[in-house]
C-alpha positions as CSV (number, residue, x, y, z in Angstrom):
1,M,190.5,139.4,106.3
2,N,193.5,139.1,108.7
3,Q,194.2,136.1,110.9
4,S,193.2,137.9,114.1
5,R,189.8,138.7,112.7
6,L,189.4,135.1,111.5
7,A,190.3,133.8,114.9
8,R,187.9,136.1,116.6
9,D,185.0,135.2,114.3
10,S,185.8,131.5,114.8
11,L,185.3,131.8,118.5
12,I,182.1,133.9,118.1
13,L,180.6,131.5,115.6
14,G,181.6,128.5,117.8
15,L,179.8,130.0,120.8
16,L,176.8,130.9,118.6
17,G,176.7,127.2,117.7
18,L,174.9,126.6,121.0
19,A,172.0,128.6,119.7
20,T,172.1,127.3,116.1
21,C,172.3,123.6,116.9
22,G,175.9,123.6,115.8
23,L,175.4,125.1,112.3
24,S,177.4,128.2,112.9
25,A,180.1,126.2,114.7
26,L,180.8,124.4,111.4
27,I,181.8,127.8,109.9
28,G,183.6,128.7,113.1
29,L,185.7,125.5,112.9
30,A,186.6,126.2,109.3
31,L,187.6,129.8,110.1
32,G,189.7,128.6,113.1
33,V,191.6,126.1,111.0
34,I,192.3,128.8,108.4
35,A,193.5,131.2,111.0
36,L,195.8,128.6,112.4
37,V,197.2,127.8,109.0
38,M,197.8,131.5,108.3
39,I,199.6,131.9,111.7
40,K,201.8,128.9,110.9
41,R,202.7,130.4,107.5
42,N,203.8,133.6,109.3
43,R,206.6,131.6,110.8
44,G,205.7,131.8,114.4
45,D,203.8,135.1,114.4
46,S,201.5,134.4,117.4
47,E,199.0,137.2,116.7
48,G,195.6,135.7,117.3
49,L,197.0,132.3,118.1
50,G,195.1,132.1,121.4
51,L,191.8,133.2,119.8
52,A,192.3,130.8,116.9
53,L,192.9,127.8,119.2
54,S,189.9,128.8,121.4
55,G,187.7,129.2,118.4
56,T,188.7,125.9,116.8
57,I,188.4,124.0,120.0
58,T,185.1,125.6,121.0
59,S,183.6,125.0,117.5
60,A,184.7,121.4,117.5
61,L,183.3,120.7,121.0
62,V,179.9,122.3,120.0
63,I,179.8,120.2,116.8
64,G,180.6,117.1,118.8
65,F,177.9,117.8,121.4
66,F,175.2,118.2,118.8
67,T,176.4,115.2,116.8
68,A,176.2,113.0,119.9
69,S,172.8,114.4,120.7
70,L,171.5,113.6,117.3
71,I,172.8,110.0,117.5
72,A,171.2,109.6,120.9
73,L,167.9,111.0,119.6
74,A,167.9,108.6,116.6
75,G,168.6,105.7,119.0
76,S,165.7,106.8,121.2
77,E,163.3,107.1,118.3
78,N,164.3,103.6,117.1
79,K,163.7,102.2,120.5
80,A,160.3,103.9,120.7
81,R,159.3,102.4,117.4
82,E,160.4,98.9,118.5
83,I,158.3,99.3,121.7
84,N,155.3,100.4,119.6
85,C,155.7,97.2,117.5
86,V,155.7,95.2,120.7
87,N,152.4,96.8,121.8
88,N,150.9,96.1,118.4
89,E,151.6,92.4,118.6
90,K,150.4,92.2,122.1
91,E,147.1,93.6,121.0
92,M,146.9,91.1,118.2
93,W,147.5,88.3,120.6
94,M,144.7,89.6,122.9
95,A,142.4,89.7,119.9
96,M,143.3,86.1,119.1
97,E,142.7,85.0,122.7
98,S,139.3,86.7,122.5
99,Y,138.5,84.9,119.3
100,A,139.6,81.6,120.8
101,G,137.4,82.1,123.8
102,K,134.4,82.3,121.5
103,H,135.4,79.4,119.2
104,G,136.3,76.4,121.5
105,N,139.8,77.6,122.2
106,H,140.7,77.5,118.5
107,L,143.0,80.1,117.0
108,P,141.8,81.8,113.8
109,P,142.3,80.3,110.3
110,A,145.6,81.4,108.9
111,V,144.1,82.6,105.7
112,A,141.9,85.2,107.5
113,W,143.8,86.0,110.7
114,C,144.0,89.8,110.0
115,D,140.2,89.9,109.3
116,V,139.6,88.1,112.6
117,V,141.8,90.4,114.6
118,K,140.1,93.4,113.0
119,T,136.7,92.3,114.2
120,Q,137.8,91.7,117.8
121,E,137.1,95.3,118.9
122,M,140.6,96.5,118.4
123,E,141.3,100.2,119.0
124,S,142.5,101.1,115.5
125,P,143.8,99.7,112.3
126,R,147.1,101.3,113.4
127,I,148.0,98.0,115.2
128,F,148.6,96.4,111.8
129,K,151.3,99.0,110.9
130,C,154.9,98.8,112.2
131,P,156.0,102.4,112.8
132,A,159.4,101.7,111.5
133,N,158.1,100.3,108.1
134,D,157.3,102.8,105.3
135,S,155.7,100.2,103.0
136,T,152.2,100.6,101.6
137,N,151.1,97.3,103.0
138,T,147.9,97.3,105.1
139,C,149.6,94.9,107.5
140,D,153.3,94.7,108.4
141,Y,153.0,91.3,110.3
142,A,152.4,87.7,109.5
143,F,150.8,84.7,111.2
144,N,152.5,81.3,111.9
145,A,150.7,79.1,109.4
146,K,151.4,76.0,111.5
147,L,148.9,77.3,114.1
148,D,146.0,77.4,111.6
149,G,142.9,76.8,113.7
150,L,144.7,74.9,116.4
151,D,143.5,74.5,120.0
152,I,145.3,77.3,121.8
153,T,145.7,75.2,124.9
154,R,147.7,72.6,123.0
155,V,150.2,74.9,121.5
156,N,153.7,75.2,123.1
157,S,153.8,78.6,124.9
158,N,157.2,79.4,123.2
159,T,155.9,79.0,119.7
160,V,155.9,82.1,117.5
161,V,152.3,83.3,116.7
162,V,152.7,86.7,115.0
163,F,155.9,88.2,113.6
164,E,157.1,91.1,111.5
165,S,156.8,90.6,107.8
166,D,156.4,92.5,104.5
167,A,154.0,90.0,103.0
168,G,150.9,92.0,103.5
169,W,147.3,91.5,104.7
170,N,146.5,88.0,106.0
171,A,150.1,86.9,105.3
172,H,150.8,83.5,106.8
173,G,153.8,81.2,106.7
174,G,157.1,80.7,108.6
175,P,160.5,82.2,108.8
176,E,160.6,82.7,105.0
177,L,158.3,85.6,105.5
178,L,160.6,87.5,107.9
179,P,161.6,91.0,106.6
180,A,164.4,91.1,104.1
181,R,165.9,94.0,106.0
182,P,165.6,94.5,109.8
183,R,163.3,97.4,110.9
184,H,164.7,97.7,114.4
185,E,167.7,96.5,116.4
186,H,165.6,93.4,117.2
187,L,163.0,91.3,115.5
188,V,159.7,91.5,117.4
189,V,157.5,88.4,117.8
190,V,154.6,87.4,120.0
191,L,154.6,83.9,121.4
192,A,151.7,81.5,122.2
193,G,152.2,82.2,125.9
194,G,151.3,85.8,125.3
195,N,154.9,87.1,125.8
196,C,156.5,89.4,123.2
197,R,160.2,88.8,122.5
198,R,162.7,91.0,120.9
199,I,165.2,88.7,119.1
200,A,168.6,89.8,118.0
201,L,169.1,89.3,114.3
202,N,171.9,86.8,114.9
203,D,169.7,84.7,117.2
204,L,166.8,84.0,114.8
205,G,167.6,80.3,114.9
206,S,166.3,80.2,118.5
207,L,162.7,80.9,117.4
208,R,160.2,78.0,117.7
209,W,157.8,77.6,114.8
210,E,156.4,74.1,115.6
211,P,153.2,74.2,117.8
212,R,154.2,71.1,119.8
């Protein structure tokens, strides 16, 4: 195969990359580079040089476009999972508020908090699963044990109530139960005031665990 044909095929495959999500452009880039090397070896023979440059540049641009698109898509999916996690914890908080309203403003017992949330007419067991966690746990969250059965009206509104954890069903404790590896860009927690916060991993020290 001569250098002109390689150069032509490089350009064609680069353009076809728009229809093949960049796959053919990978081959086009390789062919374009080979053609350029062959032209250089011919000591200035410019046959096919324009096509080789066009094919190489086009292929590289197509590959770059689809690579950037994949990175952006991955970021969007991660963001969507984080938002889903926020919604899960908000529903858990509403279930606890419902429980407190029926039990003299008291939060559920820490040892059975998942069981309590499950009985408060929640939409689906899906709220116990973080979409970014592939564990087999039935629950991907934990309850702040220091809030065990406390009067909800006497808990500081900035205190962590529910947070991400790998400890499983009815898990309760403190920061020692935080995930060993982050699931999202931020750690998702719900506070006693009903607000959900997304905390940067380097800012975990700002979380409040004490009820008062």
